[in-house]
C-alpha positions in Angstrom: -72.8 2.6 118.4 -76.0 1.6 120.2 -75.8 2.4 123.9 -76.5 -0.7 126.1 -78.5 0.0 129.3 -78.9 -1.8 132.6 -82.5 -1.6 133.7 -83.5 -1.9 137.4 -87.0 -1.5 138.8 -87.8 -0.8 142.5 -91.1 -0.9 144.2 -90.5 1.4 147.1 -87.3 -0.4 148.3 -85.0 2.5 148.2 -84.1 5.2 145.7 -80.5 5.4 144.5 -79.4 9.1 144.2 -75.6 9.3 144.5 -72.3 7.5 144.0 -71.8 4.6 146.4 -75.5 3.8 146.8 -76.2 0.0 146.5 -79.3 -1.8 145.2 -80.2 -5.2 143.8 -81.8 -6.7 140.8 -83.0 -10.1 139.6 -81.0 -10.0 136.4 -77.3 -10.5 136.7 -74.6 -9.1 134.4 -74.3 -10.7 131.0 -71.3 -13.0 130.4 -68.2 -10.8 129.9 -69.9 -7.8 131.5 -69.3 -8.8 135.1 -66.9 -6.0 135.7 -68.4 -3.4 133.3 -69.8 -0.1 134.4 -73.0 0.4 132.4 -75.5 3.3 132.1 -78.5 2.4 134.2 -82.2 3.4 134.2 -83.5 2.9 137.7 -87.2 3.3 138.0 -88.6 3.8 141.6 -92.3 3.4 142.2 -94.2 4.2 145.4 -97.9 4.6 145.2 -98.6 7.1 142.4 -95.0 8.5 142.5 -92.6 7.4 139.8 -89.0 8.6 139.6 -86.2 7.7 137.2 -82.6 7.7 138.5 -80.1 7.9 135.6 -76.7 6.7 136.6 -73.9 4.2 136.0 -73.7 0.9 137.9 -71.4 -2.0 138.3 -72.0 -5.5 139.8 -70.2 -5.7 143.2 -69.6 -9.4 142.8 -72.1 -10.0 145.6 -75.3 -11.9 145.7 -78.3 -11.5 147.9 -80.4 -14.7 147.7 -81.2 -15.0 144.0 -80.5 -11.3 143.4 -77.4 -9.4 142.3 -76.1 -6.4 144.2 -75.1 -3.3 142.1 -73.3 -0.2 143.2 -73.7 3.3 141.7 -70.3 4.3 140.3 -71.4 7.6 138.8 -74.7 9.5 139.4 -76.3 11.7 136.7 -79.7 12.8 138.0 -83.1 11.8 139.2 -86.2 13.0 137.3 -89.9 12.8 137.9 -91.8 10.5 135.5 -95.3 11.6 136.7 -97.7 11.3 133.8 -95.4 9.0 131.8 -97.1 5.6 131.7 -94.7 3.9 129.3 -92.6 2.2 131.9 -94.2 -1.2 131.1 -92.4 -1.1 127.8 -88.8 -1.4 129.2 -88.1 -4.0 126.5 -88.2 -1.3 123.9 -84.6 -0.1 123.1 -86.1 3.1 121.6 -87.8 3.9 124.9 -84.6 3.3 126.9 -82.8 5.7 124.7 -85.6 8.3 124.9 -85.6 8.1 128.7 -81.8 8.5 128.9 -81.9 11.6 126.8 -85.2 13.0 128.2 -84.7 16.7 129.2 -86.5 17.2 132.5 -85.6 19.2 135.6 -83.5 17.2 138.1 -85.0 16.7 141.5 -83.3 18.0 144.7 -82.9 14.8 146.7 -79.8 15.6 148.8 -81.6 14.6 152.0 -82.7 11.2 150.6 -80.6 8.2 151.7 -80.8 4.7 150.1 -81.1 1.9 152.6 -78.6 -1.0 152.4 -80.0 -3.9 150.2 -79.8 -6.3 153.1 -82.4 -4.3 155.1 -85.0 -4.1 152.4 -84.6 -7.3 150.5 -87.7 -9.4 149.9 -87.1 -13.1 150.0 -90.1 -14.3 148.0 -90.1 -11.4 145.5 -89.5 -13.7 142.5 -93.0 -15.2 142.8 -94.3 -12.3 140.7 -91.7 -13.0 138.1 -92.8 -16.7 137.9 -96.4 -15.5 137.5 -95.4 -13.1 134.6 -93.5 -15.9 132.9 -96.6 -18.1 133.1 -98.8 -15.4 131.8 -96.6 -14.7 128.8 -96.6 -18.4 128.0 -100.4 -18.5 128.1 -100.5 -15.4 125.9 -98.4 -17.2 123.3 -100.4 -20.4 123.5 -103.8 -18.8 123.6 -103.4 -16.3 120.8 -105.2 -17.7 117.7 -104.1 -16.9 114.2 -105.0 -13.3 113.8 -105.9 -11.3 110.6 -104.3 -7.9 110.1 -107.6 -6.3 111.0 -107.7 -8.2 114.3 -104.1 -7.3 115.1 -105.0 -3.7 114.5 -108.0 -3.9 116.8 -105.9 -5.4 119.6 -103.4 -2.5 119.2 -106.3 0.0 119.3 -107.4 -1.5 122.6 -104.0 -1.1 124.1 -103.6 2.4 122.6 -106.9 3.3 124.3 -105.6 2.1 127.7 -102.4 4.1 127.2 -104.3 7.3 126.4 -106.5 6.9 129.5 -103.4 6.3 131.7 -101.6 9.2 130.1 -104.5 11.5 131.0 -104.8 10.1 134.5 -101.1 10.5 135.1 -100.6 7.0 136.5 -101.6 3.4 135.8 -105.4 3.6 136.4 -106.6 1.3 133.6 -105.7 -2.2 132.5 -106.5 -4.3 129.4 -108.6 -7.2 130.7 -109.4 -10.6 129.2 -113.1 -11.0 129.7 -112.7 -14.7 129.9 -109.4 -14.9 131.8 -106.4 -16.7 130.2 -106.4 -19.0 133.3 -110.0 -20.1 132.3 -109.0 -20.8 128.7 -109.8 -17.4 127.3 -108.1 -16.3 124.1 -106.0 -13.2 123.4 -108.4 -12.0 120.8 -110.1 -8.5 120.3 -113.5 -10.0 121.1 -112.2 -11.1 124.5 -110.5 -7.8 125.4 -111.8 -4.8 127.2 -110.3 -1.8 129.0 -111.4 -1.6 132.7 -110.0 0.2 135.7 -107.1 -1.3 137.6 -109.3 -1.6 140.7 -111.9 -3.6 138.8 -109.3 -5.8 137.3 -107.9 -6.6 140.8 -111.3 -7.4 142.2 -112.1 -9.6 139.2 -109.0 -11.7 139.4 -109.6 -14.9 137.4 -113.4 -14.6 137.6 -115.5 -14.3 134.4 -117.5 -11.1 134.2 -117.7 -8.1 132.0 -117.5 -4.5 133.1 -119.4 -3.4 130.0 -123.1 -2.7 130.3 
């Protein structure tokens, strides 16, 4: 039977390390799973640090704004994901299973305490989720009909980014649309390039090429 995971991501808002710790997530429990204890992959990011807490969580029945509060019912371990840049592929069931079974030394975090969700909750944090939804919609609408060769070229560009990030040990490179999607650019290999994350942030929705 395929194991179902709860996935929670935290950008420096508190690392869960032991039974009784509470955290929050945008996604609520599925219908019929409101009282279920589920294995949980909790990724904590702060700067270049990236830890994975493996535990079991359950919805407390509480809400915090638009978020759902979960409690750790059983704690397994916390491992260091330094050098592993695959966290952007959480939708992959295979990756979730690999991370759950990954053999890596557990961190000694006995002195770490997780702050109560009420003290670290960000009221407007869903603005980024709205942006991501719009971006995905643009990707769908602005991807032309691609040949097999063009699809392979796109995959090669993303593979190049992943290799560079793997070598760097953190997310240092992005795949950039030379003509931004917001400016009508297409998701096509001729409009894609790998640039540094800093360059991509500076560029924003401007039109320029880092090549040459």
